Backbone bond lengths (Angstrom), bond angles and torsions (degrees), N, CA, C in turn:
res aa  C-N    CA-C-N  psi(-1)  N-CA   C-N-CA  omega(-1)  CA-C   N-CA-C  phi
1 M - - - 1.488 - - 1.495 114.47 -
2 A 1.277 122.08 -29.75 1.447 130.10 173.85 1.554 110.77 -58.04
3 L 1.359 112.29 -43.29 1.599 117.26 -178.94 1.584 105.16 -69.05
4 L 1.323 116.96 -41.95 1.483 118.77 -176.53 1.493 110.50 -61.15
5 V 1.468 116.93 -44.15 1.396 122.60 175.37 1.607 115.96 -54.34
6 L 1.361 110.46 -40.59 1.444 122.82 176.62 1.506 111.06 -64.27
7 V 1.343 119.60 -50.19 1.341 124.78 175.71 1.529 114.10 -53.14
8 V 1.336 113.25 -50.87 1.489 117.15 174.26 1.473 118.57 -56.62
9 A 1.347 113.14 -40.64 1.468 120.67 177.75 1.479 112.82 -65.93
10 V 1.432 118.40 -41.04 1.376 119.31 175.44 1.544 118.23 -71.18
11 A 1.376 110.72 -28.44 1.531 119.46 176.60 1.582 103.82 -66.15
12 L 1.282 120.44 -39.15 1.512 124.08 -178.69 1.463 108.11 -71.96
13 A 1.358 118.07 -32.48 1.434 119.31 -179.44 1.520 107.56 -71.69
14 F 1.299 119.98 -33.94 1.465 124.45 170.77 1.495 112.65 -59.50
15 D 1.375 114.09 -48.18 1.382 124.84 177.82 1.542 110.97 -54.61
16 F 1.314 116.76 -45.61 1.461 117.63 178.46 1.507 111.18 -68.38
17 T 1.348 121.53 -41.15 1.485 120.90 173.12 1.489 112.56 -56.43
18 N 1.451 114.12 -40.75 1.441 116.58 178.89 1.521 107.24 -57.34
19 G 1.322 118.16 -44.62 1.467 118.06 -175.05 1.487 112.12 -61.58
20 F 1.411 118.81 -46.83 1.371 115.00 -172.68 1.511 109.09 -82.48
21 H 1.267 120.56 -24.74 1.509 123.23 179.65 1.561 106.27 -70.60
22 D 1.264 123.62 -38.53 1.431 130.65 -174.45 1.444 114.80 -90.42
23 T 1.328 121.40 -4.87 1.420 124.82 179.20 1.454 110.39 -51.83
24 A 1.342 117.90 -40.71 1.510 118.95 -175.28 1.503 112.27 -59.84
25 N 1.290 116.13 -24.85 1.501 119.18 -173.44 1.545 113.22 -59.39
26 Y 1.294 116.45 -26.14 1.420 114.98 178.44 1.585 114.02 -126.75
27 V 1.363 111.09 -20.40 1.421 115.59 179.19 1.554 112.46 -76.54
28 A 1.291 112.02 -32.37 1.531 115.19 -176.21 1.516 112.81 -61.05
29 T 1.290 115.12 -42.08 1.467 117.07 177.57 1.475 115.05 -67.98
30 W 1.290 121.10 -25.88 1.446 123.95 168.56 1.536 113.15 -70.22
31 V 1.268 116.24 -55.33 1.419 124.20 -179.67 1.450 112.57 -65.21
32 G 1.330 123.70 -38.68 1.408 125.52 -179.54 1.429 113.70 -64.96
33 T 1.302 118.94 -31.95 1.468 123.97 179.99 1.617 111.54 -102.30
34 R 1.359 115.12 7.71 1.426 125.09 176.31 1.606 113.37 56.06
35 A 1.405 111.69 26.55 1.449 114.97 172.73 1.457 114.85 -66.86
36 L 1.398 117.39 -32.00 1.459 120.62 177.17 1.518 103.89 -142.30
37 S 1.371 114.22 159.21 1.462 123.65 171.50 1.540 105.53 -73.93
38 P 1.362 112.11 152.92 1.447 115.43 177.31 1.439 121.18 -50.41
39 R 1.360 114.00 -45.74 1.487 116.46 178.51 1.512 113.76 -69.56
40 W 1.285 120.77 -37.27 1.402 118.26 177.25 1.548 111.98 -69.68
41 A 1.253 113.78 -31.68 1.494 119.53 178.99 1.532 110.73 -64.85
42 V 1.296 111.66 -47.04 1.586 119.11 175.91 1.488 111.46 -59.52
43 L 1.374 118.40 -44.75 1.428 122.55 -174.77 1.540 107.58 -63.96
44 I 1.269 115.30 -48.12 1.482 115.11 -173.85 1.610 109.44 -72.60
45 S 1.322 115.71 -27.56 1.439 119.37 174.96 1.659 112.83 -63.18
46 A 1.410 108.74 -43.90 1.452 113.93 178.48 1.494 113.08 -59.95
47 A 1.330 113.02 -43.75 1.551 115.90 179.53 1.517 111.64 -63.23
48 A 1.346 118.85 -42.34 1.516 122.30 177.29 1.487 113.54 -66.69
49 N 1.368 116.34 -35.85 1.492 118.43 172.38 1.460 109.21 -58.65
50 L 1.325 113.70 -45.76 1.520 110.74 -173.30 1.517 114.90 -61.63
51 A 1.451 108.66 -38.25 1.533 116.53 -175.67 1.571 105.68 -66.67
52 G 1.345 117.72 -39.68 1.485 121.21 -176.97 1.483 112.54 -65.48
53 A 1.273 121.05 -23.45 1.423 124.77 -176.94 1.480 115.88 -62.76
54 F 1.440 114.89 -18.74 1.541 118.44 -171.37 1.531 108.91 -108.12
55 V 1.404 119.30 10.62 1.411 119.53 -174.24 1.506 113.37 -70.19
56 T 1.295 119.40 -54.78 1.477 125.81 -178.37 1.513 111.54 -150.84
57 T 1.315 114.07 171.67 1.526 115.62 176.16 1.578 108.98 -127.65
58 A 1.426 117.05 31.26 1.415 120.74 177.45 1.528 113.90 -67.73
59 V 1.369 112.51 -42.49 1.431 115.89 179.26 1.548 111.26 -75.52
60 A 1.248 118.20 -30.58 1.519 120.43 174.89 1.526 113.29 -63.76
61 T 1.306 112.41 -32.75 1.475 117.71 178.61 1.440 110.76 -72.02
62 T 1.376 118.07 -42.31 1.456 121.00 175.11 1.418 115.93 -58.38
63 V 1.365 118.19 -45.70 1.468 124.04 -177.96 1.498 107.98 -67.93
64 G 1.339 120.34 -46.55 1.416 127.60 -175.75 1.525 114.36 -66.18
65 K 1.330 117.10 -42.35 1.522 114.84 -176.28 1.474 113.21 -140.23
66 G 1.350 118.84 14.27 1.421 119.40 -177.45 1.522 113.25 -108.84
67 L 1.289 119.12 -1.32 1.473 120.87 -175.28 1.406 115.08 -121.44
68 I 1.341 116.37 -28.77 1.565 122.83 -179.56 1.601 106.82 -134.14
69 D 1.281 115.18 152.03 1.413 121.46 -174.05 1.550 111.84 -75.60
70 T 1.327 116.70 110.57 1.462 122.94 -173.56 1.541 111.83 -67.56
71 G 1.395 115.65 -20.30 1.410 118.11 174.84 1.560 115.98 -73.43
72 L 1.291 116.02 -21.12 1.395 120.06 -177.91 1.579 114.98 -103.90
73 V 1.368 112.94 -24.93 1.497 112.15 -170.80 1.410 108.93 -73.76
74 T 1.302 113.91 159.26 1.632 124.72 176.80 1.483 108.41 -123.41
75 E 1.324 113.55 172.10 1.429 122.84 174.09 1.572 112.96 -62.05
76 Q 1.377 117.09 -35.11 1.318 122.67 172.99 1.485 115.23 -62.90
77 T 1.225 116.73 -38.57 1.524 125.64 177.40 1.495 108.70 -59.91
78 V 1.315 113.48 -50.14 1.523 118.04 -178.24 1.616 107.62 -67.84
79 L 1.185 118.96 -39.55 1.494 121.65 -179.44 1.549 109.62 -63.41
80 A 1.325 117.26 -39.57 1.539 119.97 178.79 1.522 109.00 -67.73
81 A 1.375 113.69 -39.78 1.449 118.82 -176.96 1.532 111.90 -61.36
82 L 1.359 113.51 -39.46 1.446 121.24 -177.80 1.466 112.38 -71.50
83 F 1.362 114.65 -39.05 1.429 120.00 178.52 1.506 111.85 -62.67
84 G 1.336 114.81 -40.98 1.629 123.89 174.66 1.420 110.75 -59.16
85 A 1.340 114.29 -49.19 1.511 117.08 -176.11 1.610 112.88 -65.94
86 I 1.325 114.76 -41.41 1.459 121.01 178.94 1.568 112.03 -64.10
87 T 1.284 112.32 -42.59 1.492 119.29 179.93 1.530 107.75 -58.20
88 W 1.315 115.25 -49.33 1.551 120.38 -174.12 1.661 106.09 -65.86
89 N 1.296 115.87 -46.70 1.378 120.03 176.76 1.519 116.53 -48.43
90 L 1.394 111.27 -47.72 1.486 121.04 -179.09 1.557 111.21 -65.45
91 L 1.300 115.37 -39.13 1.438 123.91 -174.60 1.593 106.02 -67.61
92 T 1.300 114.87 -45.88 1.492 118.71 -172.78 1.565 107.98 -79.99
93 W 1.337 117.23 -26.13 1.482 117.34 175.72 1.477 110.58 -70.35
94 R 1.374 112.54 -36.64 1.480 118.68 177.72 1.477 113.29 -61.12
95 A 1.345 115.78 -41.12 1.456 125.36 177.39 1.511 115.98 -76.29
96 G 1.400 118.22 -8.77 1.371 121.72 178.74 1.562 112.31 77.51
97 L 1.348 117.76 18.34 1.514 120.09 -176.16 1.599 106.47 -97.63
98 P 1.340 113.59 129.23 1.609 119.56 177.59 1.552 102.61 -78.58
99 S 1.381 119.86 73.66 1.390 118.92 170.76 1.515 110.64 -84.45
100 S 1.297 118.58 -179.66 1.533 119.87 -172.96 1.399 111.79 -99.59
101 S 1.300 118.60 121.32 1.528 129.35 178.10 1.577 102.31 -69.28
102 T 1.309 113.64 -34.32 1.468 114.40 -179.25 1.567 112.47 -66.99
103 H 1.301 114.03 -40.78 1.468 113.32 -179.30 1.500 111.28 -80.20
104 A 1.424 115.75 -17.64 1.459 112.98 173.82 1.469 109.60 -73.97
105 L 1.255 123.42 -43.60 1.479 124.68 168.52 1.382 116.84 -52.90
106 I 1.325 121.82 -51.58 1.409 125.06 -178.42 1.522 111.06 -64.26
107 G 1.327 118.11 -42.72 1.417 124.62 176.21 1.604 109.70 -62.23
108 G 1.332 117.95 -40.57 1.412 118.64 171.55 1.452 115.13 -54.84
109 L 1.427 116.69 -47.92 1.442 121.15 -178.42 1.503 111.36 -61.44
110 I 1.359 112.49 -47.21 1.491 116.95 -179.74 1.475 112.20 -61.43
111 G 1.347 121.08 -45.87 1.539 121.48 -178.62 1.466 111.51 -62.45
112 A 1.407 116.22 -44.89 1.456 115.36 -177.02 1.549 113.33 -71.47
113 A 1.266 118.07 -30.66 1.598 123.78 176.12 1.428 105.35 -69.88
114 L 1.349 128.00 -42.49 1.393 128.20 178.82 1.511 113.29 -55.20
115 V 1.344 111.64 -48.62 1.460 116.04 -176.49 1.556 109.20 -68.73
116 Q 1.267 117.19 -42.42 1.505 124.13 -178.07 1.483 114.38 -65.74
117 S 1.433 119.70 -47.64 1.401 123.22 -170.59 1.572 116.18 -124.03
118 G 1.425 112.95 -3.73 1.528 115.06 -171.08 1.485 113.49 78.40
119 S 1.188 113.78 -168.11 1.489 119.09 -176.13 1.513 114.16 -62.38
120 Q 1.452 117.57 -25.75 1.376 120.95 179.57 1.523 113.57 -74.18
121 G 1.337 117.88 -3.04 1.494 122.05 179.78 1.510 107.69 -88.48
122 V 1.370 116.98 -9.65 1.571 116.17 -175.71 1.545 108.35 -115.59
123 K 1.240 115.90 135.85 1.476 123.07 173.92 1.485 112.53 -83.81
124 W 1.292 118.13 84.82 1.527 124.45 -168.56 1.483 109.00 -61.75
125 S 1.314 121.56 -39.84 1.439 122.17 -178.87 1.577 108.25 -65.54
126 G 1.269 118.51 -44.34 1.483 118.20 178.07 1.566 111.89 -62.85
127 L 1.319 115.04 -37.97 1.424 119.61 -179.13 1.513 108.22 -64.90
128 W 1.356 121.21 -43.75 1.534 122.12 -178.92 1.468 108.33 -67.95
129 H 1.389 120.28 -50.51 1.451 119.51 -167.18 1.566 110.71 -80.51
130 K 1.404 116.46 -27.86 1.506 114.76 -177.64 1.475 112.62 -103.80
131 V 1.356 120.64 -12.81 1.475 120.34 178.25 1.500 114.82 -117.36
132 V 1.419 114.36 -56.50 1.484 115.13 -170.25 1.531 112.23 -70.15
133 V 1.285 119.21 -47.67 1.513 120.92 177.79 1.493 111.73 -61.51
134 P 1.351 120.24 -57.00 1.440 120.66 178.71 1.487 110.07 -54.76
135 G 1.348 117.30 -42.18 1.538 118.88 -173.44 1.412 108.28 -65.50
136 A 1.387 124.21 -35.79 1.429 124.53 -178.08 1.532 109.02 -77.26
137 A 1.278 121.79 -33.06 1.416 124.77 -170.41 1.558 107.86 -84.70
138 S 1.267 120.24 -33.37 1.517 121.70 -167.21 1.468 110.56 -64.54
139 P 1.331 120.71 -47.08 1.606 118.44 177.85 1.499 109.50 -57.27
140 V 1.371 119.52 -40.11 1.422 122.00 -167.09 1.553 101.71 -72.09
141 I 1.359 116.31 -41.75 1.568 117.23 178.86 1.460 109.41 -61.15
142 G 1.308 115.95 -43.93 1.548 116.64 178.64 1.440 112.91 -62.26
143 F 1.409 119.76 -39.42 1.470 122.30 174.46 1.526 114.27 -56.90
144 A 1.344 109.31 -45.12 1.553 118.13 -171.56 1.569 104.05 -71.25
145 G 1.329 115.68 -45.65 1.481 122.29 -178.42 1.536 112.60 -56.66
146 A 1.319 119.29 -49.33 1.390 125.40 179.03 1.501 111.70 -64.47
147 F 1.282 115.17 -40.50 1.531 122.75 -178.83 1.640 106.33 -60.17
148 V 1.286 111.27 -55.61 1.508 117.31 -174.82 1.542 107.72 -67.03
149 L 1.241 121.32 -42.25 1.501 119.02 -177.64 1.553 110.04 -65.63
150 L 1.386 119.18 -39.14 1.350 117.67 -175.13 1.571 110.74 -70.81
151 V 1.339 113.22 -35.01 1.499 116.88 177.73 1.615 108.92 -63.94
152 A 1.272 111.47 -35.82 1.541 113.99 178.39 1.552 110.34 -73.35
153 I 1.277 114.93 -35.73 1.505 116.11 172.31 1.628 110.99 -63.88
154 Y 1.250 120.32 -41.21 1.450 117.44 177.37 1.532 115.04 -64.52
155 W 1.339 112.62 -36.15 1.492 121.05 -179.62 1.627 106.76 -66.87
156 L 1.294 112.95 -43.44 1.595 112.80 -168.81 1.578 108.22 -86.06
157 F 1.304 118.35 -20.53 1.403 117.88 -172.66 1.553 114.20 -120.06
158 H 1.273 115.24 21.04 1.551 120.70 -169.09 1.606 105.08 -71.31
159 R 1.264 121.94 -18.59 1.412 119.76 176.86 1.451 118.55 -76.68
160 L 1.329 113.17 -20.63 1.508 116.78 -176.95 1.581 111.52 -70.67
161 T 1.345 110.72 151.68 1.527 112.89 -179.28 1.481 107.16 -77.17
162 P 1.289 120.92 154.79 1.465 121.36 178.32 1.607 113.68 -53.52
163 G 1.230 117.35 -39.82 1.535 118.52 -177.69 1.470 109.05 -63.53
164 I 1.298 119.71 -47.26 1.433 122.64 -177.30 1.558 113.24 -69.17
165 A 1.353 115.54 -37.58 1.438 120.30 174.09 1.507 110.63 -63.39
166 N 1.379 118.44 -45.26 1.393 116.45 -177.80 1.510 114.97 -64.66
167 R 1.378 114.82 -38.82 1.516 118.53 179.77 1.557 107.57 -64.03
168 G 1.320 116.39 -41.74 1.388 120.85 -177.87 1.493 118.28 -63.67
169 F 1.340 112.26 -41.19 1.472 119.38 178.78 1.511 111.54 -77.75
170 R 1.299 119.43 -29.42 1.441 118.56 169.07 1.419 116.32 -63.83
171 A 1.365 116.68 -42.24 1.449 117.07 173.39 1.527 112.80 -68.04
172 G 1.330 120.83 -27.25 1.437 121.13 175.21 1.508 110.75 -72.91
173 Q 1.285 118.46 -24.63 1.455 122.61 179.15 1.533 108.22 -62.42
174 L 1.250 117.92 -34.48 1.469 122.38 -179.48 1.562 109.84 -50.75
175 F 1.307 114.66 -45.88 1.412 119.14 -178.70 1.484 112.10 -86.93
176 S 1.398 121.61 -33.94 1.412 118.51 -179.62 1.486 113.09 -71.54
177 G 1.309 115.77 -35.47 1.496 124.73 176.67 1.570 109.68 -64.06
178 S 1.330 112.98 -43.79 1.498 117.59 -179.01 1.584 108.52 -67.15
179 W 1.316 119.10 -30.37 1.363 126.31 179.86 1.600 107.61 -66.27
180 V 1.234 118.52 -41.23 1.494 126.92 -176.26 1.537 107.46 -72.89
181 A 1.360 116.63 -40.82 1.481 120.61 176.55 1.587 110.94 -66.44
182 F 1.358 112.07 -40.12 1.529 115.97 178.67 1.560 110.98 -65.91
183 T 1.157 116.96 -36.63 1.560 119.68 -178.64 1.495 109.96 -76.21
184 H 1.417 113.23 -30.87 1.512 122.23 175.05 1.576 107.00 -57.80
185 G 1.293 110.37 -52.42 1.499 111.56 -178.80 1.339 114.16 -65.69
186 A 1.362 121.38 -40.20 1.488 123.12 176.48 1.501 113.82 -60.36
187 N 1.327 117.70 -28.97 1.523 114.86 -179.71 1.593 109.29 -100.40
188 D 1.190 118.63 -42.65 1.621 118.52 -171.41 1.504 110.47 -83.74
189 A 1.314 121.31 -34.84 1.456 117.56 177.18 1.573 111.84 -65.13
190 Q 1.389 114.11 -26.17 1.430 117.11 -176.56 1.612 110.04 -72.44
191 K 1.322 114.94 -22.51 1.476 115.84 -178.58 1.533 111.44 -67.47
192 T 1.398 111.07 -38.03 1.514 111.88 171.88 1.438 114.58 -68.58
193 M 1.392 119.56 -40.17 1.380 122.67 178.10 1.538 111.12 -55.11
194 G 1.339 115.75 -41.08 1.482 120.18 -178.52 1.542 111.96 -64.21
195 V 1.361 115.44 -38.97 1.347 120.75 -175.18 1.626 107.79 -71.90
196 I 1.270 118.94 -43.33 1.410 123.87 177.59 1.527 110.29 -58.56
197 A 1.329 113.50 -50.96 1.484 120.44 177.18 1.465 112.45 -53.66
198 L 1.375 116.15 -45.37 1.404 121.50 179.15 1.625 109.78 -64.06
199 A 1.270 121.08 -38.66 1.415 119.44 172.76 1.565 115.95 -65.13
200 L 1.321 114.84 -37.45 1.381 118.36 -179.20 1.657 108.08 -70.12
201 Y 1.320 117.96 -36.80 1.398 121.31 179.40 1.514 108.72 -68.56
202 T 1.275 121.23 -40.76 1.463 126.79 -178.17 1.459 107.50 -65.46
203 H 1.355 118.10 -37.59 1.472 122.93 -176.62 1.554 109.68 -76.87
204 G 1.306 114.56 -21.17 1.500 117.14 -179.56 1.520 111.10 96.69
205 S 1.304 122.69 3.46 1.426 130.64 179.03 1.493 108.53 -65.84
206 I 1.298 119.98 -37.67 1.537 119.90 170.90 1.555 104.68 -121.37
207 S 1.459 110.93 146.92 1.422 116.01 -172.03 1.466 109.59 -87.10
208 S 1.301 119.97 -17.62 1.497 124.78 176.48 1.369 110.70 -140.62
209 F 1.416 121.95 155.78 1.384 119.40 -174.30 1.447 109.64 -77.26
210 Y 1.319 115.61 128.23 1.439 124.39 169.57 1.603 106.63 -158.78
211 I 1.301 114.96 173.39 1.447 121.60 -176.56 1.584 108.45 -109.02
212 P 1.392 117.23 96.61 1.421 120.78 178.13 1.557 113.75 -58.12
213 T 1.345 114.30 150.86 1.529 118.65 -176.32 1.499 112.63 -56.08
214 W 1.319 120.40 -40.93 1.400 125.06 -175.48 1.510 108.24 -68.09
215 V 1.305 118.22 -26.06 1.459 116.72 175.56 1.508 112.26 -73.56
216 K 1.268 118.94 -36.89 1.381 127.90 179.16 1.587 109.71 -60.31
217 V 1.400 114.91 -48.84 1.365 125.29 -175.46 1.548 108.37 -65.19
218 T 1.393 114.53 -49.17 1.474 114.41 -177.99 1.449 115.90 -65.55
219 A 1.406 116.15 -39.05 1.431 119.93 -176.64 1.551 111.53 -68.82
220 G 1.374 112.43 -38.23 1.426 116.28 175.47 1.595 114.95 -64.44
221 L 1.307 109.27 -46.48 1.603 111.67 172.99 1.516 118.11 -59.30
222 T 1.289 114.81 -31.75 1.473 122.23 -173.37 1.676 107.32 -78.17
223 I 1.249 110.29 -45.11 1.542 113.23 179.10 1.541 112.60 -68.11
224 A 1.412 112.07 -30.85 1.467 115.25 175.42 1.633 108.98 -67.05
225 A 1.359 112.81 -42.46 1.521 114.60 -176.23 1.588 108.09 -66.80
226 G 1.402 118.01 -36.77 1.390 116.84 178.13 1.611 110.83 -67.76
227 T 1.236 116.77 -38.43 1.499 118.55 174.23 1.516 112.03 -58.38
228 Y 1.317 118.49 -41.54 1.457 124.31 -177.63 1.629 106.82 -61.42
229 V 1.227 118.05 -46.56 1.365 121.78 175.87 1.495 116.84 -51.00
230 G 1.407 114.93 -47.42 1.461 123.42 167.52 1.577 107.98 89.70
231 G 1.323 109.17 153.64 1.538 121.22 176.98 1.521 105.50 -120.85
232 W 1.247 117.54 83.46 1.572 119.51 -169.58 1.499 107.30 -76.85
233 R 1.341 124.30 -25.26 1.453 123.10 178.91 1.537 109.33 -58.93
234 I 1.459 114.32 -48.56 1.454 115.45 -177.42 1.470 109.05 -76.68
235 V 1.260 127.21 -31.16 1.457 131.68 175.99 1.502 101.50 -47.61
236 R 1.254 122.47 -48.92 1.469 127.14 -173.93 1.524 109.08 -65.73
237 T 1.360 115.76 -40.22 1.540 114.60 -179.82 1.535 109.76 -64.84
238 L 1.380 115.17 -49.82 1.459 118.85 -168.82 1.577 107.79 -73.85
239 G 1.304 116.72 -37.48 1.395 119.53 -165.34 1.528 112.03 -91.63
240 Q 1.270 120.24 -16.06 1.493 123.96 -176.35 1.522 116.34 -126.32
241 R 1.364 116.15 -38.03 1.484 119.18 -162.16 1.576 108.22 -91.07
242 I 1.372 120.26 -27.39 1.421 115.48 -178.89 1.539 113.77 -73.05
243 Y 1.383 114.37 -41.48 1.472 120.69 168.98 1.471 107.11 -176.64
244 K 1.335 116.69 158.69 1.500 121.65 -175.41 1.512 107.26 -75.82
245 M 1.314 119.81 116.86 1.484 123.02 -175.06 1.459 115.34 -88.91
246 Q 1.268 121.52 142.84 1.512 125.74 172.92 1.618 104.49 -103.03
247 P 1.251 115.54 163.85 1.456 120.41 -178.58 1.555 115.31 -49.65
248 E 1.439 111.98 -41.68 1.394 114.89 178.99 1.461 116.57 -66.66
249 H 1.338 115.70 -29.68 1.486 119.86 176.57 1.580 108.93 -65.69
250 G 1.382 109.26 -51.99 1.399 113.53 176.42 1.517 119.68 -49.51
251 F 1.397 113.93 -43.54 1.497 124.28 -178.82 1.561 107.60 -65.00
252 A 1.297 116.68 -48.61 1.463 118.60 -176.86 1.486 111.63 -67.23
253 A 1.298 118.10 -40.90 1.509 121.80 175.18 1.437 117.51 -59.35
254 Q 1.414 109.21 -42.02 1.487 113.33 179.33 1.572 114.10 -71.33
255 V 1.331 115.67 -38.29 1.461 120.13 177.78 1.517 111.23 -61.33
256 A 1.310 114.45 -47.15 1.473 118.37 178.51 1.388 113.43 -67.43
257 A 1.194 123.20 -39.03 1.483 124.93 -177.44 1.551 110.56 -72.64
258 G 1.298 116.99 -43.28 1.522 121.88 177.76 1.566 108.16 -62.57
259 T 1.321 118.96 -41.20 1.535 117.60 -176.67 1.547 109.15 -76.12
260 T 1.299 118.44 -27.74 1.479 118.58 176.31 1.459 109.12 -71.98
261 L 1.388 119.70 -40.66 1.421 123.39 179.51 1.604 108.82 -63.52
262 Y 1.267 116.09 -42.05 1.470 119.72 -171.77 1.604 105.79 -67.30
263 A 1.362 115.89 -45.98 1.473 115.43 175.96 1.530 110.87 -59.05
264 G 1.336 121.64 -43.55 1.452 117.46 178.08 1.610 115.61 -65.66
265 T 1.325 115.91 -31.02 1.384 118.19 173.81 1.477 113.31 -68.73
266 H 1.312 121.12 -39.40 1.414 127.37 172.42 1.558 113.73 -51.38
267 F 1.270 113.44 -44.96 1.524 119.59 -177.74 1.529 113.06 -86.84
268 G 1.280 119.76 -2.61 1.421 124.82 178.67 1.491 113.51 81.19
269 F 1.324 116.90 20.21 1.497 121.83 175.75 1.498 109.89 -78.90
270 P 1.350 121.32 120.57 1.493 122.83 170.46 1.564 107.30 -82.26
271 I 1.335 114.93 77.91 1.435 123.83 179.55 1.460 112.13 -84.78
272 S 1.344 120.89 160.68 1.405 120.33 -176.84 1.538 109.50 -93.58
273 T 1.355 113.75 126.96 1.509 122.53 173.16 1.494 109.14 -61.71
274 T 1.360 117.39 -42.47 1.484 125.19 -176.90 1.653 105.53 -58.57
275 H 1.352 115.11 -49.55 1.484 118.78 -178.06 1.480 111.31 -61.44
276 V 1.292 119.68 -44.06 1.539 127.97 -172.96 1.509 107.46 -69.95
277 V 1.294 118.98 -42.84 1.460 120.71 -172.79 1.538 107.97 -74.55
278 S 1.338 113.01 -43.10 1.492 119.87 178.57 1.556 109.42 -55.64
279 G 1.218 111.81 -48.42 1.562 121.69 -174.60 1.570 107.53 -61.13
280 S 1.361 113.28 -42.51 1.369 124.48 -174.29 1.659 111.36 -69.85
281 V 1.330 112.04 -42.03 1.434 122.32 173.09 1.507 111.16 -57.18
282 M 1.335 118.60 -50.50 1.335 124.17 -179.43 1.646 112.40 -70.01
283 G 1.352 116.70 -34.95 1.500 117.80 169.37 1.447 115.24 -56.05
284 A 1.424 116.98 -45.02 1.441 122.20 178.76 1.590 112.91 -63.75
285 G 1.287 111.06 -38.46 1.482 117.66 179.19 1.448 113.45 -66.80
286 A 1.350 119.19 -31.12 1.439 128.02 -172.64 1.524 111.92 -70.61
287 T 1.412 114.00 -20.14 1.416 115.78 179.22 1.500 117.74 -68.55
288 R 1.344 113.14 -23.24 1.439 120.57 171.58 1.529 108.03 -60.58
289 R 1.298 108.15 -71.60 1.465 123.96 -179.57 1.467 107.63 -172.84
290 L 1.348 117.88 151.32 1.432 121.92 -173.78 1.597 108.37 -58.66
291 S 1.276 115.56 -37.61 1.417 116.45 177.22 1.530 123.13 -66.36
292 A 1.339 108.40 -10.02 1.481 116.61 175.77 1.478 116.31 -70.52
293 V 1.448 114.31 -19.91 1.331 119.25 179.96 1.638 107.92 -98.89
294 R 1.305 110.87 136.03 1.562 114.02 -179.07 1.467 109.82 -84.10
295 W 1.339 114.41 87.62 1.400 121.24 -170.57 1.536 112.87 -62.95
296 G 1.371 119.27 -23.92 1.459 123.71 169.69 1.558 112.26 -52.46
297 V 1.218 117.73 -54.89 1.472 122.60 175.82 1.452 111.72 -60.44
298 A 1.359 110.90 -48.28 1.635 113.73 177.74 1.527 110.81 -53.25
299 G 1.365 114.91 -44.47 1.471 121.46 -178.27 1.520 109.55 -61.03
300 N 1.298 119.67 -40.85 1.477 119.35 177.86 1.546 111.00 -63.98
301 I 1.320 112.82 -38.88 1.526 114.56 174.79 1.465 113.09 -57.73
302 V 1.434 114.16 -45.68 1.494 117.59 -177.86 1.484 113.11 -60.34
303 V 1.306 114.36 -32.86 1.472 121.82 -179.49 1.511 107.45 -65.78
304 A 1.346 112.63 -43.17 1.560 116.86 179.23 1.514 107.97 -66.00
305 W 1.197 118.04 -32.32 1.496 119.67 176.32 1.485 115.61 -58.18
306 L 1.423 108.39 -45.73 1.491 120.07 -169.50 1.453 108.79 -74.62
307 V 1.360 117.55 -34.09 1.550 115.60 -174.21 1.488 112.82 -91.55
308 T 1.411 114.68 -16.16 1.557 116.54 -173.41 1.519 115.95 -48.98
309 L 1.429 108.52 -57.92 1.571 116.17 -173.23 1.666 108.16 -58.66
310 P 1.282 114.66 -55.14 1.520 113.48 179.22 1.490 117.69 -61.21
311 A 1.366 115.38 -37.04 1.377 119.62 -178.64 1.600 110.51 -70.47
312 A 1.311 118.81 -42.96 1.383 120.90 173.97 1.591 109.00 -60.26
313 A 1.249 121.71 -42.62 1.368 127.13 -179.45 1.525 112.54 -62.04
314 L 1.372 116.12 -39.88 1.399 119.95 172.62 1.467 115.72 -61.24
315 V 1.396 114.31 -43.36 1.527 118.82 -174.30 1.618 103.84 -69.87
316 A 1.353 119.96 -41.37 1.425 118.46 -179.59 1.487 112.80 -68.36
317 A 1.357 118.83 -33.55 1.455 120.49 176.91 1.509 109.18 -66.07
318 A 1.323 118.46 -42.30 1.465 122.49 -177.55 1.552 107.02 -66.20
319 L 1.363 122.54 -29.73 1.392 127.23 -174.21 1.631 112.91 -88.80
320 Y 1.322 111.26 -10.40 1.482 111.94 -173.32 1.572 111.54 -65.45
321 Y 1.246 117.97 -49.91 1.587 122.03 -179.85 1.438 111.02 -59.87
322 P 1.375 120.31 -51.32 1.482 119.46 176.43 1.507 116.38 -56.19
323 V 1.359 113.20 -38.34 1.495 117.79 -178.45 1.632 103.52 -71.45
324 N 1.266 116.29 -48.92 1.511 120.03 178.67 1.455 113.77 -55.47
325 W 1.309 121.09 -37.60 1.412 125.40 176.84 1.543 115.05 -72.05
326 I 1.431 119.88 -42.18 1.316 124.71 175.50 1.515 114.89 -69.84
327 F 1.335 116.46 -37.40 1.491 118.05 -175.44 1.516 112.35 -110.54
């Protein structure tokens, strides 16, 4: 029982780091366009995150039993996976890189399962269809969606004066930003729910895999708390360094990102909020001209995307035997 309590505590610690690591995903577009002050933006985001955590359990089911073999996994496997994900989250947060908490967690699960059970411990089909393909497509969809939406906005509202347009889209961002935060809670909080449910099932505390109500409440509150703490280093990267956003850019990016995340959540895809929002921000910026986006910064983000899953897998793999020995 003590090991199970530890696994749940570490899972919630990951959930907390997920909240403050991914705060930039929806706060940056508010702060970058001065639609809201940083503290109000984070407060509203935390509340929307909490609400989103209760929408569905499709993503939690994918993470908990769709990627690794629940018949082979142990509590030590889950613990090593969580340590690997948290370590990578903290490293990239320190560097100010908006890497994917989603891929860090999935990488941790894959790495620990491979060391424990070999290739048979991983459900490769589920990994490909639920993670790799949606993970590659989602930022492209976000980019295209924000680009098309902003072109439509320019065409529909070109007669408005800049002052009226800016005030209108800043007001609109209150809703579009809350939409992104809500869908982030719906997708990301479920990942921790899935891991906790996996640990409960492995321990025998639940006879079949499902998400208990107390797990939903605890995961939702924890990611909301992490969101409130805020990840200001990454906010600066997304909100200022890719390009200087105007209110219409922030609105289009948020609507496109939130809609993409909602679709992924509906189908049970644990996609990365970081990837989707970054792609949407760049898509909105590309409507000005391609040179308006600082592609060097964007390139650094892409590199972080590519290395996150294998890096977290390596860390978790390296930690498996020490964790197994200690616990």
